[in-house]
N, C-alpha and C positions, 0 to 999 in steps of 0.2 A: 381550561380556557374560559375567560370571562364571558358572561352571557351577551354582553354588548358586542364583543368581537364576533361571536357566533352569529348574532343577528346581522351584523354588518356583512360578513362573508356570505351568508344566505341571501341577503337582498342584492348584493353585487352579482351573485350568480344568476339570480332571477332577472336582474336588469340586463345582463349580457345575453341571457336566453331570449328575452323579449327583443333585443337588438338583432339577434340572429334571425328570428322570425320576421322582423321588419325588413331586413336586408333581403331575405329570401322572397318576400312579397314584392319588394321593389324589382328584383331581378325577374321574378315570374311574370309580372304584368308589364315588364319591359318599359318601366317609367323613364321618360326622357331618353329612350333608346339605349338604356343602360346595359341590357344583356348583349346587344350587338357590339357596344363599345368594349365591354369586358372580354368577350370571346375573340374579338379581332385584334386585341392588343397583346403584346408579349408581357406586359406588366399588369395584365388583367387580374391575376390572382392577388397581387399586391394591392391593387385598387379595392378589391372586394374585402380583403383583410382590413385595410385602413378604414373603409366604410363601416364595417362591422365594429371595429375597435372604437372608433370615435362615437358612433351611436351607442355603443355599450357603456362608455363613460357617462354619457348624458342620461341614459335610461337607468343605469345603476344609481346615479346620484338622486334621480327623481324617486326611484323605488325606495331607497333608504330614507329619504326625507319623508315620504308618505308613511313609511313604517314607524318612524319616530313620532310624527305628528299624530298617528293613530293611537299612540300609547297614552295620550292625554286623558285625564280623568274627566268624566262627564259630570259637570256641575249642575246643581238643581237651581241655583240662584240666577239672578239676572246676568245676562251676557255682557252687559256694559259696565264699565267702572263708574265710580262716583263722578259726578260732573265737576269739572274744575272751575267753571264760571257759572254762577247762578243767573246772573243777568248782566247784560252789557251796560256800561255806564259811559256817557259821553265825557270826553276829556278836552278841556280847552288847551289849545296849542297857540302860543302867541306868534303872530306873524311879525318878523323883523324886517327892517328896511334893508334892501340888498346892499352889499358892500360895493366898493368902487371896482374891485376885480370882477364881480359878478355882472355889474352893469356893462363893463367893457366886453365881456364874453358875449352878452346878449346883443350888443351893438354890432359885433363882428358877424353874427349870423345873419 
């Protein structure tokens, strides 16, 4: 299996693990009365699963993105690119007389 696929699977599992811990903390501290809502409902298990799964998707994406960005080589040079503009130069823009249609629009306002 390619190394990139292994890294992806590893980081997705880490992300879903973090999501499980996050949902457990939400339930443990009864945030927004979540524990009471889950235990009192017949669809509480489904709600916890969906909460874990949706947070898992987000945390897995963030975890993988962090892992990919951490692979960047540490450069020793300047962190900025070459400047595109050395100095700003004023540019003359001729002002034209407004057309008949523009004058009519202004008069209607």
